[in-house]
PyMOL commands that place a pseudoatom at each C-alpha (Angstrom):
pseudoatom trace, name=CA, resn=MET, resi=1, chain=A, elem=C, hetatm=0, pos=[-131.335, -149.361, -82.251]
pseudoatom trace, name=CA, resn=LYS, resi=2, chain=A, elem=C, hetatm=0, pos=[-130.014, -146.078, -83.603]
pseudoatom trace, name=CA, resn=THR, resi=3, chain=A, elem=C, hetatm=0, pos=[-128.598, -145.074, -80.152]
pseudoatom trace, name=CA, resn=ARG, resi=4, chain=A, elem=C, hetatm=0, pos=[-126.640, -148.562, -80.064]
pseudoatom trace, name=CA, resn=ALA, resi=5, chain=A, elem=C, hetatm=0, pos=[-125.116, -147.993, -83.428]
pseudoatom trace, name=CA, resn=GLY, resi=6, chain=A, elem=C, hetatm=0, pos=[-124.183, -144.474, -82.574]
pseudoatom trace, name=CA, resn=LEU, resi=7, chain=A, elem=C, hetatm=0, pos=[-122.642, -145.501, -79.418]
pseudoatom trace, name=CA, resn=LEU, resi=8, chain=A, elem=C, hetatm=0, pos=[-120.605, -148.213, -81.192]
pseudoatom trace, name=CA, resn=ILE, resi=9, chain=A, elem=C, hetatm=0, pos=[-119.538, -145.636, -83.850]
pseudoatom trace, name=CA, resn=PHE, resi=10, chain=A, elem=C, hetatm=0, pos=[-118.420, -143.082, -81.049]
pseudoatom trace, name=CA, resn=ALA, resi=11, chain=A, elem=C, hetatm=0, pos=[-116.676, -145.838, -79.039]
pseudoatom trace, name=CA, resn=SER, resi=12, chain=A, elem=C, hetatm=0, pos=[-114.905, -147.027, -82.241]
pseudoatom trace, name=CA, resn=MET, resi=13, chain=A, elem=C, hetatm=0, pos=[-113.865, -143.537, -83.124]
pseudoatom trace, name=CA, resn=LEU, resi=14, chain=A, elem=C, hetatm=0, pos=[-112.471, -142.918, -79.522]
pseudoatom trace, name=CA, resn=ILE, resi=15, chain=A, elem=C, hetatm=0, pos=[-110.358, -146.098, -79.413]
pseudoatom trace, name=CA, resn=VAL, resi=16, chain=A, elem=C, hetatm=0, pos=[-108.914, -145.248, -82.713]
pseudoatom trace, name=CA, resn=GLY, resi=17, chain=A, elem=C, hetatm=0, pos=[-108.223, -141.747, -81.681]
pseudoatom trace, name=CA, resn=LEU, resi=18, chain=A, elem=C, hetatm=0, pos=[-106.578, -142.934, -78.208]
pseudoatom trace, name=CA, resn=THR, resi=19, chain=A, elem=C, hetatm=0, pos=[-104.486, -145.655, -79.947]
pseudoatom trace, name=CA, resn=THR, resi=20, chain=A, elem=C, hetatm=0, pos=[-103.229, -143.333, -82.682]
pseudoatom trace, name=CA, resn=SER, resi=21, chain=A, elem=C, hetatm=0, pos=[-102.206, -140.472, -80.106]
pseudoatom trace, name=CA, resn=SER, resi=22, chain=A, elem=C, hetatm=0, pos=[-100.477, -143.161, -77.856]
pseudoatom trace, name=CA, resn=ILE, resi=23, chain=A, elem=C, hetatm=0, pos=[-98.423, -144.477, -80.920]
pseudoatom trace, name=CA, resn=THR, resi=24, chain=A, elem=C, hetatm=0, pos=[-97.450, -141.298, -82.484]
pseudoatom trace, name=CA, resn=GLY, resi=25, chain=A, elem=C, hetatm=0, pos=[-97.104, -139.492, -78.951]
pseudoatom trace, name=CA, resn=CYS, resi=26, chain=A, elem=C, hetatm=0, pos=[-94.785, -136.583, -78.373]
pseudoatom trace, name=CA, resn=ASN, resi=27, chain=A, elem=C, hetatm=0, pos=[-91.582, -136.635, -80.466]
pseudoatom trace, name=CA, resn=LYS, resi=28, chain=A, elem=C, hetatm=0, pos=[-89.761, -134.634, -77.738]
pseudoatom trace, name=CA, resn=ALA, resi=29, chain=A, elem=C, hetatm=0, pos=[-87.633, -136.283, -75.344]
pseudoatom trace, name=CA, resn=PRO, resi=30, chain=A, elem=C, hetatm=0, pos=[-87.964, -135.023, -71.814]
pseudoatom trace, name=CA, resn=VAL, resi=31, chain=A, elem=C, hetatm=0, pos=[-85.394, -132.489, -70.645]
pseudoatom trace, name=CA, resn=ALA, resi=32, chain=A, elem=C, hetatm=0, pos=[-83.759, -132.892, -67.317]
pseudoatom trace, name=CA, resn=ALA, resi=33, chain=A, elem=C, hetatm=0, pos=[-83.791, -130.150, -64.826]
pseudoatom trace, name=CA, resn=GLY, resi=34, chain=A, elem=C, hetatm=0, pos=[-80.889, -127.797, -65.129]
pseudoatom trace, name=CA, resn=THR, resi=35, chain=A, elem=C, hetatm=0, pos=[-80.148, -128.603, -68.910]
pseudoatom trace, name=CA, resn=ARG, resi=36, chain=A, elem=C, hetatm=0, pos=[-80.599, -126.433, -71.668]
pseudoatom trace, name=CA, resn=GLY, resi=37, chain=A, elem=C, hetatm=0, pos=[-83.279, -127.781, -74.098]
pseudoatom trace, name=CA, resn=SER, resi=38, chain=A, elem=C, hetatm=0, pos=[-81.891, -125.910, -77.223]
pseudoatom trace, name=CA, resn=GLN, resi=39, chain=A, elem=C, hetatm=0, pos=[-79.125, -128.146, -77.845]
pseudoatom trace, name=CA, resn=SER, resi=40, chain=A, elem=C, hetatm=0, pos=[-78.823, -131.965, -78.494]
pseudoatom trace, name=CA, resn=ALA, resi=41, chain=A, elem=C, hetatm=0, pos=[-78.048, -134.208, -75.708]
pseudoatom trace, name=CA, resn=GLY, resi=42, chain=A, elem=C, hetatm=0, pos=[-74.743, -135.258, -77.418]
pseudoatom trace, name=CA, resn=ALA, resi=43, chain=A, elem=C, hetatm=0, pos=[-73.422, -131.752, -77.830]
pseudoatom trace, name=CA, resn=GLU, resi=44, chain=A, elem=C, hetatm=0, pos=[-74.354, -130.657, -74.424]
pseudoatom trace, name=CA, resn=VAL, resi=45, chain=A, elem=C, hetatm=0, pos=[-71.748, -129.807, -71.937]
pseudoatom trace, name=CA, resn=SER, resi=46, chain=A, elem=C, hetatm=0, pos=[-72.748, -128.443, -68.312]
pseudoatom trace, name=CA, resn=ASP, resi=47, chain=A, elem=C, hetatm=0, pos=[-71.117, -125.209, -67.248]
pseudoatom trace, name=CA, resn=ILE, resi=48, chain=A, elem=C, hetatm=0, pos=[-69.983, -126.999, -64.199]
pseudoatom trace, name=CA, resn=ASP, resi=49, chain=A, elem=C, hetatm=0, pos=[-68.122, -129.830, -66.290]
pseudoatom trace, name=CA, resn=VAL, resi=50, chain=A, elem=C, hetatm=0, pos=[-66.485, -126.976, -68.410]
pseudoatom trace, name=CA, resn=THR, resi=51, chain=A, elem=C, hetatm=0, pos=[-65.273, -125.075, -65.173]
pseudoatom trace, name=CA, resn=THR, resi=52, chain=A, elem=C, hetatm=0, pos=[-64.030, -128.299, -63.519]
pseudoatom trace, name=CA, resn=LYS, resi=53, chain=A, elem=C, hetatm=0, pos=[-62.073, -129.377, -66.709]
pseudoatom trace, name=CA, resn=VAL, resi=54, chain=A, elem=C, hetatm=0, pos=[-60.733, -125.885, -67.202]
pseudoatom trace, name=CA, resn=LYS, resi=55, chain=A, elem=C, hetatm=0, pos=[-59.607, -125.710, -63.543]
pseudoatom trace, name=CA, resn=THR, resi=56, chain=A, elem=C, hetatm=0, pos=[-58.011, -129.183, -63.654]
pseudoatom trace, name=CA, resn=ALA, resi=57, chain=A, elem=C, hetatm=0, pos=[-56.312, -128.343, -66.975]
pseudoatom trace, name=CA, resn=LEU, resi=58, chain=A, elem=C, hetatm=0, pos=[-54.742, -125.145, -65.258]
pseudoatom trace, name=CA, resn=ILE, resi=59, chain=A, elem=C, hetatm=0, pos=[-53.814, -126.886, -61.938]
pseudoatom trace, name=CA, resn=SER, resi=60, chain=A, elem=C, hetatm=0, pos=[-52.209, -129.797, -63.752]
pseudoatom trace, name=CA, resn=ASP, resi=61, chain=A, elem=C, hetatm=0, pos=[-49.883, -127.445, -65.876]
pseudoatom trace, name=CA, resn=ASP, resi=62, chain=A, elem=C, hetatm=0, pos=[-46.502, -126.954, -64.360]
pseudoatom trace, name=CA, resn=ALA, resi=63, chain=A, elem=C, hetatm=0, pos=[-46.225, -123.286, -65.472]
pseudoatom trace, name=CA, resn=LEU, resi=64, chain=A, elem=C, hetatm=0, pos=[-49.577, -122.459, -63.883]
pseudoatom trace, name=CA, resn=LYS, resi=65, chain=A, elem=C, hetatm=0, pos=[-50.299, -124.642, -60.930]
pseudoatom trace, name=CA, resn=GLY, resi=66, chain=A, elem=C, hetatm=0, pos=[-49.198, -122.277, -58.331]
pseudoatom trace, name=CA, resn=PHE, resi=67, chain=A, elem=C, hetatm=0, pos=[-51.351, -119.521, -59.486]
pseudoatom trace, name=CA, resn=ASP, resi=68, chain=A, elem=C, hetatm=0, pos=[-54.822, -118.755, -58.056]
pseudoatom trace, name=CA, resn=ILE, resi=69, chain=A, elem=C, hetatm=0, pos=[-56.868, -118.615, -61.427]
pseudoatom trace, name=CA, resn=ALA, resi=70, chain=A, elem=C, hetatm=0, pos=[-60.541, -118.304, -60.927]
pseudoatom trace, name=CA, resn=VAL, resi=71, chain=A, elem=C, hetatm=0, pos=[-62.754, -120.020, -63.609]
pseudoatom trace, name=CA, resn=VAL, resi=72, chain=A, elem=C, hetatm=0, pos=[-66.258, -119.042, -64.243]
pseudoatom trace, name=CA, resn=THR, resi=73, chain=A, elem=C, hetatm=0, pos=[-68.452, -120.515, -67.148]
pseudoatom trace, name=CA, resn=THR, resi=74, chain=A, elem=C, hetatm=0, pos=[-71.730, -119.227, -68.363]
pseudoatom trace, name=CA, resn=LYS, resi=75, chain=A, elem=C, hetatm=0, pos=[-73.264, -121.044, -71.230]
pseudoatom trace, name=CA, resn=GLY, resi=76, chain=A, elem=C, hetatm=0, pos=[-69.972, -122.166, -72.527]
pseudoatom trace, name=CA, resn=ASP, resi=77, chain=A, elem=C, hetatm=0, pos=[-68.235, -118.734, -72.074]
pseudoatom trace, name=CA, resn=VAL, resi=78, chain=A, elem=C, hetatm=0, pos=[-65.323, -119.059, -69.820]
pseudoatom trace, name=CA, resn=ARG, resi=79, chain=A, elem=C, hetatm=0, pos=[-64.089, -116.179, -67.880]
pseudoatom trace, name=CA, resn=LEU, resi=80, chain=A, elem=C, hetatm=0, pos=[-60.424, -116.277, -66.332]
pseudoatom trace, name=CA, resn=THR, resi=81, chain=A, elem=C, hetatm=0, pos=[-59.395, -113.991, -63.568]
pseudoatom trace, name=CA, resn=GLY, resi=82, chain=A, elem=C, hetatm=0, pos=[-56.263, -113.880, -61.361]
pseudoatom trace, name=CA, resn=ILE, resi=83, chain=A, elem=C, hetatm=0, pos=[-52.790, -112.571, -61.419]
pseudoatom trace, name=CA, resn=VAL, resi=84, chain=A, elem=C, hetatm=0, pos=[-49.850, -114.281, -62.889]
pseudoatom trace, name=CA, resn=ASP, resi=85, chain=A, elem=C, hetatm=0, pos=[-46.149, -113.612, -63.586]
pseudoatom trace, name=CA, resn=ASN, resi=86, chain=A, elem=C, hetatm=0, pos=[-45.845, -113.080, -67.325]
pseudoatom trace, name=CA, resn=GLN, resi=87, chain=A, elem=C, hetatm=0, pos=[-47.729, -113.027, -70.989]
pseudoatom trace, name=CA, resn=ILE, resi=88, chain=A, elem=C, hetatm=0, pos=[-46.452, -116.466, -71.665]
pseudoatom trace, name=CA, resn=GLN, resi=89, chain=A, elem=C, hetatm=0, pos=[-48.632, -117.827, -68.715]
pseudoatom trace, name=CA, resn=ILE, resi=90, chain=A, elem=C, hetatm=0, pos=[-51.831, -115.793, -69.784]
pseudoatom trace, name=CA, resn=ASP, resi=91, chain=A, elem=C, hetatm=0, pos=[-51.289, -117.252, -73.274]
pseudoatom trace, name=CA, resn=ARG, resi=92, chain=A, elem=C, hetatm=0, pos=[-51.088, -120.692, -71.871]
pseudoatom trace, name=CA, resn=ALA, resi=93, chain=A, elem=C, hetatm=0, pos=[-54.067, -120.699, -69.619]
pseudoatom trace, name=CA, resn=ASP, resi=94, chain=A, elem=C, hetatm=0, pos=[-56.004, -119.380, -72.749]
pseudoatom trace, name=CA, resn=ALA, resi=95, chain=A, elem=C, hetatm=0, pos=[-54.804, -122.108, -74.831]
pseudoatom trace, name=CA, resn=LEU, resi=96, chain=A, elem=C, hetatm=0, pos=[-55.669, -124.693, -72.147]
pseudoatom trace, name=CA, resn=ALA, resi=97, chain=A, elem=C, hetatm=0, pos=[-58.885, -123.336, -71.473]
pseudoatom trace, name=CA, resn=ARG, resi=98, chain=A, elem=C, hetatm=0, pos=[-59.763, -123.154, -75.337]
pseudoatom trace, name=CA, resn=ALA, resi=99, chain=A, elem=C, hetatm=0, pos=[-58.995, -127.150, -75.613]
pseudoatom trace, name=CA, resn=VAL, resi=100, chain=A, elem=C, hetatm=0, pos=[-61.698, -128.088, -73.189]
pseudoatom trace, name=CA, resn=ASP, resi=101, chain=A, elem=C, hetatm=0, pos=[-64.717, -129.471, -74.825]
pseudoatom trace, name=CA, resn=GLY, resi=102, chain=A, elem=C, hetatm=0, pos=[-67.754, -127.152, -74.497]
pseudoatom trace, name=CA, resn=VAL, resi=103, chain=A, elem=C, hetatm=0, pos=[-65.900, -124.140, -74.364]
pseudoatom trace, name=CA, resn=HIS, resi=104, chain=A, elem=C, hetatm=0, pos=[-67.232, -121.412, -76.827]
pseudoatom trace, name=CA, resn=ALA, resi=105, chain=A, elem=C, hetatm=0, pos=[-65.421, -118.239, -75.840]
pseudoatom trace, name=CA, resn=ILE, resi=106, chain=A, elem=C, hetatm=0, pos=[-62.760, -117.207, -73.583]
pseudoatom trace, name=CA, resn=HIS, resi=107, chain=A, elem=C, hetatm=0, pos=[-62.982, -113.856, -71.637]
pseudoatom trace, name=CA, resn=ASP, resi=108, chain=A, elem=C, hetatm=0, pos=[-59.288, -113.285, -70.540]
pseudoatom trace, name=CA, resn=GLU, resi=109, chain=A, elem=C, hetatm=0, pos=[-59.134, -111.031, -67.243]
pseudoatom trace, name=CA, resn=LEU, resi=110, chain=A, elem=C, hetatm=0, pos=[-55.784, -112.390, -66.241]
pseudoatom trace, name=CA, resn=THR, resi=111, chain=A, elem=C, hetatm=0, pos=[-53.254, -109.517, -65.023]
pseudoatom trace, name=CA, resn=LEU, resi=112, chain=A, elem=C, hetatm=0, pos=[-49.737, -109.411, -64.761]
pseudoatom trace, name=CA, resn=LYS, resi=113, chain=A, elem=C, hetatm=0, pos=[-47.987, -109.241, -61.431]
pseudoatom trace, name=CA, resn=LYS, resi=114, chain=A, elem=C, hetatm=0, pos=[-46.408, -105.879, -60.790]
for i in range(1, 114): cmd.bond("trace and resi %d" % i, "trace and resi %d" % (i + 1))
show_as sticks, trace
zoom trace
């Protein structure tokens, strides 16, 4: 009789424990491969997306479309490299890159044609 009562109590506790853990679960959402888990999903823009948007903005601009400006993005920091004709074009490239969502900083390594 004692064994049966103990078994019922143990089984009841086990069921309550399993039910409670499945209800509360883990509050973290799964993180997809290749994403940074430190930012919220709504605020995150991938480096590939940032690079693509900056390149698109540069080649769509009449003053810059003829220049080979390389864009590399690492954790939202955008590095621009290439050769342009004047300082106005450098300033324009910086402004276009800065306007892209997800850009945290611009590292301007554009140089003037000699």
